[in-house]
N, C-alpha and C positions, 0 to 999 in steps of 0.2 A: 849804702849811700853812694859809694864810689861807682858801683855797677850802674846805678840809676843815672848818675851824671854822665857816664860814658855812653849809655844808650841814648840819652837826650842829645848829646853832641852828635852822634851818628845820625839821629833823626833830623837834626837841624841841617847837617851837611847834605843829607839826601834831599831835603826840601830846597835848599839853595841850588843844588845841582839841577833839580827838576825845573826850577824857575829860570836857570841860565840857559838851558838847552834851547827852548823856543826863541829866546832872544838872539841866539846865534843864527838861527834860520831866518830871522826877520832881516838880517843885515846882508843876506846873500845877494850877489849881483847876478843878474841874468843877462846873457848876451842877446842883444836885440838883433833882429834881421836887418838887412840893408833897407834904407828908406825906399818906399815905393811911391813914385809920383803918379798923379792922376787918380781916377776913380778905381774902386776895387773891381778887378776883372777875374782874379784868381780866388774864387770863393773857398777852395780847399786850404790854401795858404792862409787866408784871412781867418778861417775858423780854427786852424791850428794855432795861430797867434792869439786869438781870443781865449783858447783853452788854457793858455799859460797865465791867465788872469792878470793882464798888464795894468799898470796904473795909467790914468789919463795922459800923463806927460809922455809915457812910452808910446802910447797910441799915436799921439800927435807927432812924435818923432819918426815913427815908422810910416804912418799914413798922413803926411802933411797936407795933402789936398782934400782929404775927407773931413767934412764938418762933423765934429763930435758933439753930440748933444747929451749932457748929463742930466740926471733926474733933478727936477726943480728949475731947470733953465727954460726960458720961454723961447719957443720957435714956431714959425709958421708951419702949416700942415699941407703945403702944396705937394702935388703928386710928382715924385721923381722916380725914374726907372733906371737911372745910371749908377746906383750905389755910391752916391756922392755925399750922403748924409746918414750918419749912424746914430741911432738913439740907444744909448748904453744902459744896461742894468748893472748896478754896483752891489758888491757885498758889504759887510760891516766894516771892512778895512779899506773901503773905497777903491777896490780893484774891479775892473770890468770883467763880469762873468757871463755876459750875454747881451742880447739886444736885438735890434732889427734895423734894416734899412728902410727909410720912408721918404 
């Protein structure tokens, strides 16, 4: 009986630890690059930023002059060639994981 209780306590502690570890990683803070005014001209730096899966707030902070269009938002479809409007793809945690300039 005592052995069974002890193993149950260890199993419960392991489960709590396994649940706590992802919660720690969700609170990590990422250092954002300096804000970049104007349209996107350095595509390599932009793609490196998007590879970090930023939240929309971080995107707007780093690229304040680029119009961010999220899924479900209504936007016109005029033709732009200056990388001033980015249609984002989001993951389940609402982080930007890709998209395209239009």
